[in-house]
C-alpha positions as CSV (number, residue, x, y, z in Angstrom):
1,X,134.2,128.0,101.5
2,X,133.5,124.4,101.2
3,X,135.7,122.0,99.3
4,X,134.5,118.4,98.4
5,X,137.2,115.9,98.0
6,X,137.5,112.2,96.9
7,X,140.6,110.4,97.9
8,X,139.4,106.9,96.9
9,X,142.3,104.7,95.8
10,X,143.4,104.7,92.1
11,X,141.3,102.6,89.8
12,X,138.2,102.6,92.1
13,X,136.1,105.0,89.9
14,X,136.6,108.5,91.2
15,X,136.6,110.1,87.7
16,X,133.7,108.0,86.5
17,X,131.6,109.0,89.4
18,X,132.3,112.6,88.7
19,X,131.6,112.3,85.0
20,X,128.3,110.4,85.7
21,X,127.2,113.3,88.0
22,X,127.9,116.2,85.6
23,X,126.4,114.4,82.6
24,X,123.3,113.5,84.4
25,X,122.1,117.1,85.2
26,X,122.1,120.6,83.8
27,X,125.3,122.3,85.0
28,X,128.2,124.3,83.8
29,X,131.6,122.6,84.7
30,X,135.2,123.3,84.3
31,X,136.8,119.8,84.3
32,X,140.5,120.1,85.0
33,X,142.9,117.2,84.3
34,X,146.6,116.7,84.3
35,X,147.4,116.0,80.6
36,X,146.2,117.3,77.2
37,X,146.6,113.7,76.0
38,X,143.7,112.6,78.1
39,X,141.3,115.1,76.5
40,X,140.1,112.8,73.8
41,X,139.5,109.9,76.2
42,X,137.5,112.1,78.6
43,X,135.3,113.5,75.8
44,X,134.5,109.9,74.7
45,X,133.7,109.0,78.3
46,X,131.5,112.0,78.8
47,X,129.6,111.6,75.6
48,X,129.0,107.9,76.5
49,X,127.5,108.8,79.9
50,X,125.5,111.7,78.4
51,X,124.0,109.2,75.9
52,X,123.1,106.9,78.8
53,X,121.4,109.7,80.6
54,X,119.7,111.2,77.6
55,X,121.4,114.6,78.0
56,X,123.2,116.7,75.4
57,X,125.8,118.9,77.1
58,X,128.2,121.0,75.0
59,X,131.6,119.4,75.6
60,X,134.8,121.2,74.6
61,X,138.4,121.4,75.4
62,X,140.8,124.3,75.8
63,X,144.6,124.0,75.3
64,X,147.5,125.7,73.6
65,X,147.0,123.3,70.7
66,X,143.8,125.0,69.8
67,X,145.1,127.0,66.8
68,X,141.8,128.4,65.8
69,X,141.3,130.4,69.0
70,X,142.9,133.7,69.8
71,X,144.6,134.5,73.0
72,X,146.4,132.5,75.7
73,X,144.8,129.6,77.3
74,X,144.1,131.5,80.5
75,X,142.2,134.2,78.5
76,X,140.2,131.5,76.8
77,X,139.2,130.1,80.1
78,X,138.3,133.5,81.5
79,X,136.0,134.1,78.6
80,X,134.0,131.0,79.3
81,X,131.2,132.5,81.5
82,X,130.4,135.1,78.8
83,X,130.6,132.6,75.9
84,X,128.4,130.0,77.6
85,X,126.0,132.5,79.4
86,X,123.0,131.3,77.3
87,X,123.7,127.6,77.8
88,X,122.5,125.5,80.8
89,X,124.7,122.4,80.2
90,X,128.3,122.8,79.3
91,X,131.5,120.9,80.2
92,X,134.9,122.4,79.3
93,X,138.1,120.4,79.8
94,X,141.4,122.2,80.6
95,X,144.7,121.3,82.2
96,X,146.2,121.9,85.7
97,X,148.7,124.3,84.2
98,X,145.8,126.4,82.7
99,X,143.9,126.4,86.0
100,X,146.9,127.6,88.0
101,X,147.2,130.6,85.7
102,X,143.6,131.7,85.3
103,X,141.3,134.3,87.0
104,X,138.0,132.8,88.1
105,X,136.1,135.8,89.4
106,X,133.2,135.5,86.9
107,X,132.6,131.8,87.5
108,X,129.8,132.2,90.1
109,X,127.3,129.8,88.4
110,X,130.0,127.3,87.4
111,X,131.4,124.1,89.2
112,X,134.9,122.9,89.0
113,X,136.3,119.4,89.2
114,X,140.1,118.9,89.5
115,X,141.1,115.4,88.6
116,X,144.3,114.5,90.4
117,X,146.1,117.1,92.6
118,X,148.4,119.6,91.0
119,X,151.5,120.7,92.8
120,X,149.9,124.1,93.4
121,X,153.4,125.7,93.2
122,X,154.6,127.9,90.3
123,X,158.4,127.6,90.2
124,X,160.4,128.9,87.3
125,X,164.1,129.6,86.6
126,X,165.1,132.2,84.2
127,X,168.2,133.9,82.7
128,X,167.5,137.6,82.2
129,X,170.9,139.3,82.2
130,X,169.8,142.2,79.9
131,X,166.7,142.9,82.0
132,X,167.9,144.2,85.4
133,X,166.7,147.8,84.7
134,X,163.1,146.5,83.9
135,X,163.0,144.7,87.3
136,X,164.6,147.5,89.2
137,X,161.9,149.9,87.9
138,X,158.9,147.7,88.5
139,X,159.7,145.5,91.5
140,X,161.2,145.8,95.0
141,X,163.0,143.0,96.8
142,X,162.4,142.6,100.6
143,X,164.6,140.0,102.4
144,X,162.5,137.1,103.5
145,X,164.5,134.1,104.8
146,X,167.7,132.5,103.8
147,X,168.6,133.3,100.2
148,X,164.9,134.2,99.3
149,X,163.4,137.7,99.0
150,X,159.8,138.8,98.7
151,X,158.9,140.5,95.4
152,X,156.6,143.6,95.7
153,X,155.4,145.8,92.9
154,X,156.6,149.4,92.8
155,X,154.3,152.2,91.9
156,X,155.4,151.8,88.3
157,X,154.8,148.1,88.5
158,X,151.3,148.5,89.7
159,X,150.5,150.6,86.7
160,X,151.3,147.6,84.5
161,X,148.6,145.1,84.0
162,X,149.4,141.4,83.4
163,X,147.9,141.8,79.9
164,X,150.3,144.7,79.2
165,X,153.2,142.4,80.1
166,X,151.8,139.5,78.2
167,X,151.3,141.6,75.1
168,X,155.0,142.6,75.0
169,X,156.8,139.8,73.2
170,X,160.0,140.5,75.0
171,X,158.3,140.1,78.4
172,X,155.4,137.8,77.8
173,X,157.2,135.1,79.7
174,X,156.7,137.2,82.8
175,X,152.9,137.6,82.6
176,X,152.2,135.0,85.3
177,X,155.1,136.3,87.5
178,X,153.8,139.9,87.2
179,X,150.2,138.9,88.0
180,X,151.4,137.1,91.1
181,X,153.5,140.1,92.2
182,X,150.5,142.5,91.8
183,X,148.3,140.1,93.8
184,X,151.0,139.9,96.5
185,X,151.2,143.7,96.6
186,X,147.6,144.2,97.6
187,X,146.9,145.3,101.2
188,X,146.0,142.2,103.4
189,X,147.1,139.7,100.6
190,X,148.6,136.4,101.8
191,X,149.8,135.7,98.3
192,X,153.6,135.9,98.1
193,X,156.1,135.8,95.4
194,X,159.6,134.8,96.3
195,X,162.9,134.9,94.3
196,X,166.4,133.9,95.2
197,X,168.2,137.1,94.1
198,X,169.6,139.4,96.8
199,X,169.3,142.4,94.5
200,X,168.2,142.8,90.8
201,X,171.7,143.7,89.7
202,X,172.7,140.0,90.6
203,X,170.9,138.9,87.4
204,X,173.3,140.8,85.1
205,X,175.9,138.0,85.0
206,X,174.8,135.9,82.0
207,X,175.8,132.7,83.9
208,X,173.1,133.3,86.6
209,X,169.9,131.5,86.4
210,X,167.5,132.8,89.1
211,X,164.3,131.3,90.3
212,X,160.9,132.7,91.4
213,X,158.1,130.8,93.2
214,X,154.5,131.5,94.1
215,X,151.8,129.1,95.4
216,X,148.2,128.7,94.3
217,X,145.7,129.0,97.0
218,X,142.5,127.1,97.0
219,X,140.7,130.3,97.8
220,X,141.3,131.4,94.1
221,X,138.5,128.8,93.4
222,X,136.1,130.5,95.8
223,X,133.9,132.0,93.0
224,X,132.8,128.5,91.9
225,X,129.5,127.4,93.4
226,X,131.0,123.8,93.9
227,X,134.6,122.7,94.2
228,X,135.5,119.0,93.9
229,X,139.0,117.6,94.0
230,X,139.8,114.0,93.1
231,X,143.1,112.5,94.2
232,X,144.5,109.4,95.8
233,X,145.7,110.4,99.4
234,X,144.6,114.0,98.6
235,X,144.9,115.5,102.1
236,X,148.5,114.4,102.5
237,X,149.5,115.5,99.0
238,X,152.2,118.2,98.8
239,X,149.9,120.4,96.6
240,X,147.2,120.4,99.2
241,X,149.6,121.2,102.0
242,X,151.2,124.1,100.1
243,X,147.8,125.6,99.2
244,X,146.3,125.1,102.7
245,X,149.3,126.9,104.2
246,X,148.2,130.1,102.3
247,X,144.4,130.0,103.2
248,X,142.9,133.3,104.3
249,X,140.2,131.6,106.3
250,X,139.6,128.0,107.4
251,X,138.3,125.7,104.6
252,X,135.3,123.5,105.3
253,X,136.4,120.0,104.0
254,X,133.8,117.5,103.0
255,X,135.1,114.1,102.0
256,X,133.0,112.2,99.5
257,X,132.0,108.6,100.4
258,X,135.1,106.4,99.6
259,X,134.7,104.0,96.6
260,X,137.1,101.6,98.1
261,X,135.4,98.2,98.1
262,X,132.4,99.3,96.0
263,X,133.7,97.4,92.9
264,X,134.4,93.8,93.3
265,X,137.9,92.9,92.1
266,X,139.4,89.6,91.4
267,X,142.2,88.6,93.8
268,X,145.6,89.7,92.3
269,X,149.3,89.3,93.0
270,X,151.5,92.2,92.3
271,X,155.3,91.6,92.1
272,X,157.4,94.8,92.4
273,X,161.0,94.5,91.3
274,X,163.8,97.1,91.9
275,X,167.3,97.6,90.8
276,X,169.0,99.6,93.6
277,X,169.1,98.6,97.2
278,X,170.7,101.8,98.7
279,X,171.2,104.5,96.2
280,X,168.0,106.3,95.1
281,X,167.1,107.5,91.6
282,X,168.4,111.0,90.9
283,X,169.3,113.1,88.0
284,X,172.9,113.3,89.2
285,X,173.2,109.5,89.2
286,X,171.6,109.2,85.7
287,X,174.0,111.8,84.3
288,X,177.2,110.1,85.5
289,X,179.2,108.2,83.0
290,X,178.8,105.1,85.2
291,X,175.1,105.9,85.6
292,X,174.6,106.0,81.8
293,X,176.3,102.6,81.5
294,X,174.0,101.3,84.4
295,X,170.9,102.6,82.5
296,X,172.0,100.7,79.4
297,X,172.3,97.5,81.4
298,X,168.9,98.1,83.0
299,X,167.5,98.6,79.5
300,X,169.0,95.3,78.3
301,X,167.6,93.5,81.4
302,X,164.1,94.9,80.9
303,X,164.0,94.3,77.2
304,X,164.6,90.6,77.9
305,X,162.0,90.5,80.7
306,X,159.4,92.2,78.6
307,X,160.0,90.7,75.3
308,X,156.9,89.0,74.0
309,X,154.7,90.5,76.8
310,X,152.3,93.3,76.4
311,X,153.7,96.1,78.5
312,X,154.3,99.8,79.0
313,X,157.4,101.6,80.1
314,X,158.7,105.1,80.8
315,X,161.7,107.0,82.1
316,X,162.8,110.6,82.4
317,X,162.9,112.0,78.9
318,X,164.7,115.3,79.4
319,X,167.4,116.8,81.6
320,X,170.1,119.4,81.5
321,X,172.7,116.9,80.4
322,X,171.3,117.3,76.8
323,X,173.5,120.3,76.6
324,X,176.5,118.3,77.4
325,X,175.8,115.7,74.8
326,X,174.5,113.0,77.1
327,X,171.5,110.8,76.4
328,X,168.3,110.9,78.5
329,X,167.4,107.8,80.4
330,X,164.5,107.2,78.0
331,X,166.9,107.3,75.0
332,X,169.4,104.9,76.7
333,X,166.7,102.4,77.6
334,X,165.3,102.6,74.1
335,X,168.7,102.1,72.6
336,X,169.3,99.1,74.8
337,X,166.3,97.3,73.3
338,X,163.1,98.5,75.0
339,X,160.2,98.8,72.4
340,X,159.8,102.5,71.6
341,X,156.2,101.8,70.5
342,X,155.5,100.8,74.2
343,X,157.0,104.0,75.6
344,X,154.7,106.5,77.4
345,X,155.4,109.8,79.1
346,X,155.8,109.4,82.9
347,X,152.7,111.3,83.8
348,X,149.7,109.1,82.8
349,X,147.0,109.9,85.4
350,X,143.5,109.9,84.1
351,X,143.8,107.2,81.3
352,X,142.2,103.8,81.1
353,X,143.8,102.9,77.7
354,X,146.3,100.4,79.2
355,X,144.0,98.5,81.6
356,X,144.7,95.2,79.9
357,X,148.5,95.5,80.3
358,X,150.0,93.5,83.3
359,X,153.7,94.5,82.9
360,X,155.1,98.0,83.4
361,X,158.5,99.6,84.1
362,X,159.3,103.1,85.2
363,X,162.9,104.3,85.7
364,X,162.1,107.8,87.0
365,X,163.4,110.5,89.3
366,X,161.9,113.8,90.4
367,X,164.0,114.9,93.2
368,X,163.9,118.6,94.2
369,X,166.6,120.8,92.8
370,X,168.8,122.8,95.2
371,X,166.8,125.9,94.6
372,X,163.5,124.0,95.2
373,X,164.9,122.5,98.4
374,X,165.8,125.8,99.8
375,X,162.3,127.1,99.0
376,X,160.8,124.1,100.7
377,X,162.8,124.8,103.8
378,X,161.4,128.4,103.8
379,X,157.8,127.0,103.5
380,X,158.5,124.6,106.3
381,X,157.8,121.5,104.1
382,X,160.1,118.5,104.3
383,X,162.0,117.8,101.2
384,X,161.1,114.1,101.5
385,X,157.4,115.0,101.4
386,X,157.9,116.9,98.2
387,X,159.7,114.0,96.6
388,X,157.2,111.5,97.8
389,X,154.3,113.5,96.3
390,X,156.1,114.4,93.1
391,X,158.2,111.3,92.3
392,X,156.5,108.4,94.1
393,X,152.9,109.5,93.3
394,X,153.9,109.9,89.6
395,X,155.3,106.3,89.7
396,X,152.1,105.1,91.5
397,X,149.8,106.7,88.9
398,X,151.8,105.2,86.1
399,X,151.8,101.6,87.3
400,X,148.1,101.7,88.3
401,X,147.2,102.4,84.7
402,X,147.7,98.7,84.2
403,X,145.3,95.8,84.7
404,X,145.3,96.4,88.4
405,X,142.4,98.7,87.6
406,X,140.6,96.0,85.7
407,X,138.1,94.4,88.2
408,X,137.7,91.2,86.2
409,X,141.4,90.5,85.6
410,X,143.2,88.1,87.9
411,X,146.5,87.9,86.0
412,X,149.6,88.6,88.2
413,X,151.0,92.1,87.7
414,X,154.7,92.6,87.3
415,X,156.3,96.0,87.9
416,X,159.9,97.3,87.7
417,X,161.1,100.6,89.4
418,X,164.6,101.8,90.1
419,X,165.1,101.8,93.9
420,X,163.9,100.2,97.1
421,X,162.2,103.3,98.4
422,X,160.0,103.5,95.3
423,X,159.2,99.9,95.6
424,X,158.2,100.1,99.2
425,X,155.9,103.1,98.5
426,X,154.1,101.0,95.9
427,X,153.9,98.0,98.3
428,X,152.4,100.3,101.1
429,X,149.7,101.3,98.6
430,X,148.9,97.9,97.3
431,X,148.9,96.5,100.9
432,X,145.9,98.8,101.5
433,X,143.9,97.0,98.8
434,X,142.2,93.9,100.2
435,X,142.2,92.1,96.8
436,X,146.0,92.5,96.2
437,X,148.9,90.5,97.6
438,X,152.1,92.5,97.0
439,X,155.7,91.3,97.1
440,X,159.0,93.2,96.6
441,X,162.3,91.9,95.4
442,X,165.7,93.1,94.3
443,X,166.4,92.1,90.7
444,X,168.9,89.2,90.9
445,X,172.2,89.8,89.3
446,X,171.2,93.2,88.3
447,X,173.6,96.0,87.1
448,X,176.2,97.5,89.4
449,X,174.9,100.6,90.9
450,X,177.6,103.4,91.1
451,X,178.5,104.6,94.5
452,X,178.3,108.2,95.4
453,X,181.3,110.2,94.3
454,X,182.5,113.9,94.1
455,X,180.9,115.6,91.1
456,X,183.0,117.2,88.5
457,X,182.8,120.9,87.6
458,X,179.4,122.6,88.1
459,X,177.4,123.4,85.0
460,X,177.8,126.8,83.5
461,X,174.3,127.9,84.7
462,X,174.6,129.0,88.3
463,X,172.0,130.0,90.9
464,X,172.6,133.4,92.5
465,X,174.0,131.8,95.6
466,X,176.4,129.6,93.5
467,X,177.4,132.7,91.5
468,X,178.1,134.6,94.8
469,X,180.2,131.8,96.1
470,X,182.0,131.5,92.7
471,X,182.8,135.2,92.9
472,X,184.0,134.9,96.5
473,X,186.4,132.1,95.7
474,X,187.6,134.0,92.7
475,X,188.4,137.1,94.7
476,X,190.1,135.0,97.4
477,X,192.2,133.2,94.8
478,X,193.1,136.5,93.1
479,X,194.0,138.0,96.5
480,X,196.2,135.0,97.4
481,X,197.9,135.2,94.0
482,X,198.7,138.9,94.5
483,X,200.0,138.3,98.0
484,X,202.3,135.6,96.6
485,X,203.5,137.9,93.9
486,X,204.2,140.7,96.4
487,X,206.1,138.3,98.6
488,X,208.1,137.0,95.7
489,X,209.1,140.5,94.7
490,X,210.1,141.4,98.2
491,X,212.2,138.2,98.4
492,X,213.9,139.1,95.1
493,X,214.6,142.7,96.2
494,X,216.0,141.5,99.4
495,X,218.2,139.0,97.7
496,X,219.5,141.7,95.4
């Protein structure tokens, strides 16, 4: 199987080159992008190029927002070959999430273009304390490594199709899980499904939230007659590394000619500012009382720096602390004075809507959870590599939506991130662009960054390992209490 890939730097025209190619000739293409929000922009871009070439491809989108279509997104995608069998020029836009959950066996005369690299890893955490009997009937657990077990379908499980599971409203959330398990249960399969339960009965405690994981292999794209992947630093991306580890056979990689240097950019200066010298961004930090005060001070500082300037900003907009009544980083920054109209979601790959903006701030963390970290160890992937691909690349994609991608703009670009590691990652990238001079600086007289401290009680949701440790400590405490009671009774009896 041959895979074409384009790892030209952000803003050099990877997406435009791909769109120019597929609108200039008769072909049927599944164009996969990261965000539903970019669908409209992509359609405009494709129609513009089609008009230039004098072609008239059918261009449509598929997403869960399409209320007029029946079935799940994956079923909509799987129906495309039949629905477009009489057409010779069709382009269908879908999301990474939809691609990772679809079966492509009938796409022999189609091409696929994946814009930006998905994580290629399904990881979900669930609480299913009433469902142990269902899992015990349909799935077996085989110890794999550490706290992780392989999941294999039983004979009863193999009789269930993914559509059977998806059609049951009490189990439709397990449709992807079941399909992955059935694939992993086939003879010779290198697909695997792992979960962090030692036995299914461990899920019966309602405080246990268990996780399952499965990786997407690039070989699932083998039916396509051409596969093209677009992504900055693609070959070192965590998604590529995870998928490549599962390949059945060696992939023939063909790198497209780099677009670096093809467009003539005006010389630019990029100033990267950061707030924390030593402590990195993390959910734990942002959820501390002192961390929430720190975020408020960062928001006040940024609101002054960005006042009167056209800018974009983002921050984490959800976390588990919502259950405990804490505000998200995005809410705190907004309350501190940042303009809510300038807020964007962190993931903005694929858009050119902000290419005139020269100021951007992103206060963001995407560290691996404890369950994800233990999984990465099993997969022999460094935790730092995961966090670099997931956190730092998200930050890079966000800040390069700015005027840095505008070849005719020479205005200096000003960026704000949370910590020094994030700032240095951006500087390393910009240092590779011959038209950019990048500098890094700690924000002067910035907010105090809380030091590391022992955390308070753990949240009520526990992983299977945490629950087992909780139960062990509880048994030990009960045993110690009983021993003390017996000793006290013996002492009283002796004294009497």
